[in-house]
N, C-alpha and C positions, 0 to 999 in steps of 0.2 A: 259406341263411337268407333269409327275406323281410324287406323294409324298407318303411317308409312315409315320406312327406315331409310335414312341417308347414312350409309355405312352402318355403324352400330347405334346411331342416334335415332331414337323413336320420337316421332312427331305426330300430334293429333291432326287428322285430315279435315281441318276446318278452314282457317285462313291465317296467313302469316303477314307480318309487317314488312314491307319492302324497305330497302336501304334508300334513304333520301338525305342528301347533304343539307345541313342546317335545319333539318326538320326532325329526323329520326335520331335525336340525341339520346343520351342515357335517360333523361327524365321522361321523354315521350315514349321511349321503348318500354320502360317499366310500367307506365300507365297503361299502355296498350296490352302488355302482358296481363296486368291485373284485370283488364276488361276482356280477356279471352283470346288474345293473339296466340296462336299455337307455336309461333317461332318468330324470331326477329333477327335482322341483319344490321350491322353497324353502318354508320356513315363511311364513305370511302376514306381509306388510309393510304397515303402515298408510300409506295415501296421504297423509293430513294429517300424520302423524308424520314422514314423510320430507320433506315440503315445509317443515315447521317445524324441520327439522334436528335431530330428536330423535336423540341419540347412540346409544341402544339400538337404534333402528330402523335406523340406518345399519349397525350391526354385523351385522344379519341379511342384508345385501346382498352380503357378500363371496363371490366366486366363485373357487374353486380351479380351476386349469387341468385338473386330473384329473377334474373333474365333468362336462365337456361330453360330450354335449349336455345342456343344463341350462336351466331356466326360473326366473326370479324372479317370485314371485306377490305381487300387491298386492290390497288390499281398500279399499273406500270407497263412499260414497254420492253423491259429487259429481263430475260429469264433469270440471270444471275441475281439481280437485285430483288426480284420477286420471290425467289427461293429464300434468300437471306432474310427478307422481311417476314416471310411466312414463319420461319424459325422463331423470330422475335415475337410475332403475334401469338404463337403457341404458348409462350411463357405467361401470357395474360389469362390463360384458362378458358378459351372458347371451346365450344363443342365441334365447330366446323370452321374451316377457312374458306372464304368465298373470294373469287377473282372477278372484278368488274370488267366485262368486255362489252358493255352496252351503254355507258354514259355518253350522251350526245353533245354535251356542252363543248364549245370550241377550245377552252383552255385545257381540257382533258383529251378530247379526240384529236385536236390539232397538234398534240405532242406525241401521237402514236399510241396512246393508251385508250381505254374505254372502247367505244364503238369503232374506233379506227382499226381495231383488230379484226372486225368483221371483213375488212378488205385485205387482211394479211393472215390467212388461216394457218400457214406454216408457222409463223411466229406465235400465234395464239396457242398452237399445239406445243411448241417449245416451252412457252411460259407455263402452261398447264402441267406438262410432264415434269418440269423442274420443281414446281411447288409440291406436286404429289410425292415426289421422291424426297423432298426436304422435311416433311412432317409426317407424324403418325396419325394425324387427324383426317377425317374425310375432307375432301376438297371439292367445292362446287364452283360453277361459273354462272354469271348472269349475262345473257346476250340479248340482242335485238333481232328483229325479223331479217335484217340485212342493212346494207348501207343506204340503198335507195330502192325505188320501185323496180328498177331494172336489175337489181342484184339481190334478190331474196334468197339467202343461202343459209338460213338458220338450221334446216334439217341436216345439211351437209356439215356445217360447223359443229353441231351437237354430236354427230357421229364421230368426227375427228377428235373432239374433246373426250368422248367416251373411250376411244382407243388410247388416249393419253392417260387414262386412269381417273378421270373426273367421276365423282360419285353421284352427282345430280346436276341438272341444268335448269336455270330459271329463264324463261323466255318472255320478253316484252314484245307484244304483237305489233309494234310500230318500227319503221325504219329509222335510221339515224337522221335522215333528211326531214322526216316528219317532226323530229324533236318530240314535243308533247301535244302536237296539234293533230287534227284529223281523227280517224277512228282506228283503234287497234284491231288487227286482223286475227281472230281466234283460229282461223283455218291454218295459219302458219304454226301455231302452237300444236294443233292436232297433227300436222305433218311431222313435227319434231317428235311427238309422242310415238308415232308410227315408226320413226327412223331409229330409235334407240331403245335399249332395255333398261337404262337407268331411270330413276324418277325424274319427271318433268314438272316444273312449277310454272303455272300460267299466270301472267301478269298483264294488266292493261285494261282500263275502263271498268273495273269492278267498283261500283259505288253503292251497292245495296246487297242484302242477303239473296234476293232473287238473281242478281247479277253474278254472285258467286256460284250459285247452283248452276246457272246457265254456262258459266265457264267450265265447270266440271262436266256437264252433260255434253257440251258441244265439242270440247277438245279431248276429253278422256284424261286430262292431266291428273297428277297425283296429289297436287296441293295448289291452292289458290293463294296468290300474293296480292295484297292491297297496298297501294301507295297513296296517291293523291285523294283517293276516296275516303281515306281516314282523317284527312285534315280537319282538325277541330272536332272530330267525331270518333274517339277511341272506342265508343260503345258499339261501333259497327261490327267488331269482332265477336262480341257476345250475341249480337243479333244474328250474325251469320251462323254461329254455332247452334243457336236455338232453332233457326229456320231449317237448317240441314237435318236436325234431329226430329223436328215436329211438323214442319211445313207451315208453321205459324209465324207471323211477324210480331216481334216485341215492340212495344210503344217506344218512340224515340225519347231521349232525355228531355227533361224540362229545362226551361231557361235557367232556373236556379242551379240545377245540376251542372249545366254547361259552364256557368260562371264560376262555380265552386271548383270545378276541375281545371279551368283556366288559371285560377289563382294557384292551385296546388302544383300544377305543372311548372309555373313560373317560380314558385318557391323552391321546388326541387332543382330546377336549372340553376338558380342562384346559388344554392348550397353546393352544387357540383363544380361550377365554373366561374363563380363570382358574379357580382351584380352587373358590372359594366358589359361583359360579353353576353350574359344571359339576357339582359334587357335589349340589347341590339337585335337579338333574334326574336325576343318576345313581341316586338312591334308587329312582326308579320304573323307570328303564331296566334296571338290574341285575336287578330282580325278573323281568323278561321272560326274561332269559337262563337263569334257573335253574328255569323251569317244568318240572314233571314229574320232577325229580331226587329222590333219596332225601332225606327230611326237608325238602322244599321249603318247607312252611309256616313252619318254624322259621327258615329262612334268609331268607324274605321279610321276616320281622320284623326281622332284622338289616339288611336292605337299607334299611329305613326309618330307620336310625340312622347310615348312612354319612356321614362328615364329611370324610375326606381320601382321597387316592388310595391311600395305604398301607392304609387300611381296606378298600378294594376288593381289594387284593392279599392281605391277610390272610384275608378272607372266602373268596376263591378257594382258598387253600391249605387252609383248614379243610374246604371241600367236597371237595376232592381226597382229603384224608385220610379223610374220612367215606365216600366212595364207592370208596376203595381203587384209585384210578387208577394 
């Protein structure tokens, strides 16, 4: 198996779990790591929220020893607060600090953070430089292809970030204006790889082992990152690993395996963050696990009404009976 280094951090060159708000929480990250994810990045953490000791923000920073190698990701628009937040993140024991410069959602980009920095390269460089100087850990950035189709500037952005001391850059092949629609452009990732010497992580539209290999082959990237392609399917990481090593496809998980992991993830989430918050997020996450099964539409409606952990177990039992497992 091949490896890459981000600073001194050694990562298997298979597939990593992308940072995803309200999806890639500690429970899901740990499950994905168990199923072969080579590396994982936390949900976004507000730099100012952390600096002002927001309790909810601090809860996002918890690192389990089983998650390494692992990055904590921050977002913000101010170099000072990003640097101060990075110092606080370092105290939680991550291997890497990642800076989000690609989130497209209005409440992030509209405040000058996330993908808004694709339109303000000097400020992005200031933030990157400030964070690099603030911590002794490798610092990475996640960016997009550009703001829109008329301003594809990921290669230039990556070069500026490299000069600022960034140790690796992850590139989502969509623009901010595309949000999560349309098709990610692997050619942008290829051009970023050609523009810099630091490791480049390719992200966007990888939903299968063959898709991961294609991302490696087409872009020359150093690591593939999977986001929405892992929804309800943490097994994709072990399938990618096996496919890259052997060229063979592993069989997908059975319905019973999917339901068992759905319950386990919910149980872990409840133990980490309490039943009320965990169940609010489980309504969406459980619907991912049941995609494609018999009467899936009916059960997706049931997912939207989940209130307790016992509700999840009852739902799984009903699906098992319905599918005659």
